[in-house]
C-alpha angles and dihedrals in degrees: 000000000000129000130186104201120196128186105227140183087211140345138182144184124217129189119194090350095307121112107236099175136009137173137192118217114352143074130325106202120193108200127204120184122205125212092252098045118129137181087277088065091047091052091051094051092044092052093048094049091052098043108034108119104229104152137062118248107267095223104036098028087225104165122241092009106121131062128205094265095049090047090048092229129147134259127216114196117197124181113229118175092182089077083082096051119128116210105201092128130026090266111070117241114221098178091117092058116094115253118265102260100045091040090053089052094049093044091051090051088053092052091049092046093052089048091048094050095043131024109304094215091058093054116082133171144192128242112282111237097006127120100254134190108216118198125186146163104218109217109218090345094270117171130166128187117205131184122186088209089062104035095168095056 
């Protein structure tokens, strides 16, 4: 499972011109699911999203000291199968991405797990499988790329 995590001042997801989810300060997390991903991969990504230190401490200004839960910020999860595209030829190859139905189930489990481990009302998501317009104001910019297949990266 891959996640591109961006610290944002705000972010939103629209489908057919209608905003379906939006957050203020927090993390926008683009999630890609590989054909061989399991609950173990989901747990790894969930833990990283909730614990990555992305903000300075508000009192000491110590850099990289506060995570999203300590800050009380929001999380916006967005499924993005193209994170597993291979670009050997001009046309992208998505054969490493999990198929739509099992990916929908694993993605839904991820959303529920993040909600369960944090504050459900602070965790939003897009519409799985829809063509989404994602808007964000990247704060920093701060962007992390995680892959459960390479946990030390």
